N, C-alpha and C positions, 0 to 999 in steps of 0.2 A: 504494499499499499504506500503510494508515494507520500512524502511528508506534505507536499502542496495540496494533496486531496483533503487531508485533515484541516489543514489551515484555512482552506477556502470555505469549508463548511462551519467550522467553529464559530458560534455566536451569531451565525446567519439565521434570522427568523423567517422561517418559511411558512407563508400564510396559509391557514385552513379555516374553512368556513368564511364568515364575514370579518371576525375580529380575533380569531384564534390563531396560533402559530405552534410550530415545533422547531426547537433549536438544539443543536449538537453542542453540549458543553465540553465533553471529553470522551476519548475512546481509549481502551486498552486492548491492544492486539491487533490482528489482522488475519487474512486467510492462513498465512504461514503459522500463526500461533496455534491454530487448530491442528495443523498438520504435525507440528512439534510435539503437542501434548499427546497426540494419538501414537507416534512413533517411539516415545519414551518406553512404552511397554515392551518394544521389540529387544531392548538392551542395547548397550554401547557397541558399536562395531557391526551392527546387523546390516546387512546390505540392503540398500533402498531399492525396492522392487516395483514401485510405481510412482508416478509424478504427483504433484501436490493436488491437482485437479481430480485426478482419478481416485486419490485416496479420500478426499473430502466427499466426493459423490458416494463412495462406498459407506462411509461413515453415516451419511445421511439416509441412504437407502435402507440401511440395516438398523437404523435407529440406535446407533452407538452415540449417545448424547453427551457423555461426560466431556469429551474434547471440546464441544461447543461452548461449555461452560467456562473455558479458559479465556474467553475474550468478553469484554463488557462495554456498553455504551450508556453514557449519562446525557439525559435530555432535560431541557427546560420546556415546558409546555403550558400554553395558555388554552383552556378548554371550558366549554359550558359545564356547570356543575351536574346536570343530569347525564350528560355524557361521561363525565368523571366517575360517576357512581358505577358505571359499567366497567370502566377502565380499572378502577381501584379493586375490583374483585379479582383481578389476576395478582395473586398474593406473593408473587415470586420476584419481586422487585424491591428496592429500597426507595422510600418515598419521603420527601419533606415538602409539604403543602403550604402555600400562603395562608396565613391565619387571620380570619376576620375578628378574632378576640383581640389581637394585638395592633392590627392595622385596619384602616378604612377599607371597606369592600372596593373592589375594583369597579370603575365606573364604566362597565360594559356588559352588554346582554346580547345573547344571540338572538337575531331576528329572522323570521321566516318570510321568503319572498312569496308574493301572491301565487305564483304557480308551482309552490313546493309543499303545499298543505296535502298530507297524505291521507288516505282513506284506510281505516282498520281492515286487516286481513280477515277474510271468512275462514280460512283454513289455518292460520297461525295466530294463536292467541296474543302472542308478544310481537308480532310483526305487522307491517303494513302492506298494502297493494293498491296501486293506482293512485291517482291525484284528484282532488276536488277541482271544479271549474275555477277559472281565473276570477269570474266575478264573485264567487264565494270566498275564494282566496283573497282578494283585495280587501273585503270587508273584515276578514280574520286578522290580516296583517295590520289594517288601521286600528282595530281593537288592541291588538298586541302592543303597538308602538304607544297608544295612549295609557295602557296598564303598566308598561315599563317606565314611562315618564312619571306616572303617579306614585308608583311604588318607590322609585328612586327620590323623589322628592320627599316622601314620608321618612325614609331612612336619613336622608341628609339633615331633615328637621330634628329628628331625634338626637343625631350627633351633636348638632348645635346647641341643643337644649341640656346637653350633659348626660343623656342616656348612655350606659356603658355599651361599648362596641359589642361585646358578647350578647347583649339582649337586643339592641338596636338592629342587628342582623336578621332576627328570626323570621321576618316577613318577606325577606328578599326571594325573588323567583329562582327556580332551578336553572333559568336561562342565564343567569349572572355566571360571568367568567371567573374561573380560579386559576392560580398558576401554580406549579409544582416542578420539583426536581424529581426526575424518575431514573433510577440507575438499575440496569438489568443485564444479565449474561445473555449471550447470543442464543443459547438453546431456549431458554425461556421467552427472549423476545420473538423467536420463530414461532412458538407456540401462540403467543399473543397475536401475531400478524396471521397465522392460519385461521384462527377463529374470527378475527375481526375484519380481515379482508374478504371474507366469504360473501356471496351475493345476498345471503339471508341475514347478515349483521345489519345492525341499524344504520343508516345512511351516514349520520354525524360521525360516528366512532370509525367507520369504514374510510371515511375521508382522512381521518388522522392516521390510521393504519397504513393506509396505501401511501400517504405522504412520507411517513417513516420509512417504509419499505424501499420504496423507489427513489426518494430523494437522499436518503442517509445511509441505509444499509447496503444498497447495491453498490455505490461507488466506494464504500469502505471495504466491503467484503464481497467482490464480484464473484468469485468462485462458489463461495457458501450460498450467495443469493440465487445463483443458477441452479444449484443443488436443491434448495428450498422450493423453488417454483416447480421443479420437475417432480420431487418426491414427497412434497408435503401440500403445497397449495394446489397444485395441478394433479394431484394423484387421486385415485379413486378406490376406495377400500370395500370389498365385498365380504360380507359376513359368512359364516358357514352355511346359514339357511339360504342366502342368496346364491352362494355357489351350487347349492343343490338344485335351485331353480334352473340355473343355467344348464347344469348337466342333464336335467330331465328334457329341457327344450332341445338341447343337442342330440340326445338319444333319439328323440322323436322326430328329428330331422326337420324341425320347424323353426329354423332361423333364417331371417328374421321372422319372429312369431307376431301375431295379432294379439290384441289385449285379450281376446277371448282364450287364445291358447296360452298366454301368460297366466290366466286366472285358473285354467284348469291344472296348472302343475304348481301352483302356489303351495307354500307350506301348509300343512294342516291345521295348525294353530291360528293362521290367519284367516281361514275360511269361515269360522265361526264368527268373526267380527265384522259388523257392519261399516264400521270406520276402523281402518287401521294404518297408522302412520308408517309403520314398518314395511308394509306391503307397498303403500304409495312410494315411499323412499326406493325401494327395490325396483319398482317399474321405472321410476324416473332414471335411476343408474342404467338400466338395461336399454332404455330408449336413446340415453346418451351414447351407449356402446354400439348401438345399431343392432342389438340382439333382439330387441322388440320394437316394432313399428309404433311410432307416435300416433294415437288415435284422434 
């Protein structure tokens, strides 16, 4: 990793959402650090049998995770509090967050564009699907702006009147931005990115994860990033039950299969369920692989 690559990224605030950012504070290690950690188990004098890229891909492919823990990244992030709640659930990092007990809350709140108001998903209780019309969205955005102004005015008035910061903050909306230092090793960072860059992750945190991955991790750890894309983010895991479905379809000579043929060979435990997410996920995977035709 060229020294210039680190210096060009350090303290550069890369914008995310409307007023958020991610910023590289420090980094320990590079691609070669993971390779060095992996090869130490061979013992001194062991002949090098593969180049660095090949070894890194082997480690990622076979989930040998410990060498990836030998590199670390420290970030400064500004993120809406509701998004930060999802982020902080990844308990594998060291965190120091901006405190609104000690300091006045950051005067910034995440605003939603008129065309960005999402509809609740009917198939996923924690997700969204589609968008509201722009006419409805404009009304919601105007209401949001008025609410943000009012709540901030109330908060500022409390501070001016001497209310303790720890109490004055209690009615601030979750859209209020917070800042934090977040230090994590590369293995656990990849786990975070794998979950939060997925298409079914919430849009806001997906924007942060994608920015961290593409703008920071990729230039600092190019071979590790390539392996991550191939073997984690871009991979597809088939459970034992899903493999059995593929085998039965193959044995019946019905590939690509229709939906009816897929349902005929589904696992017995799925047949008794009117709604079965496991079955739906299997169907989606096999459609993606071309084993079942999309109905």
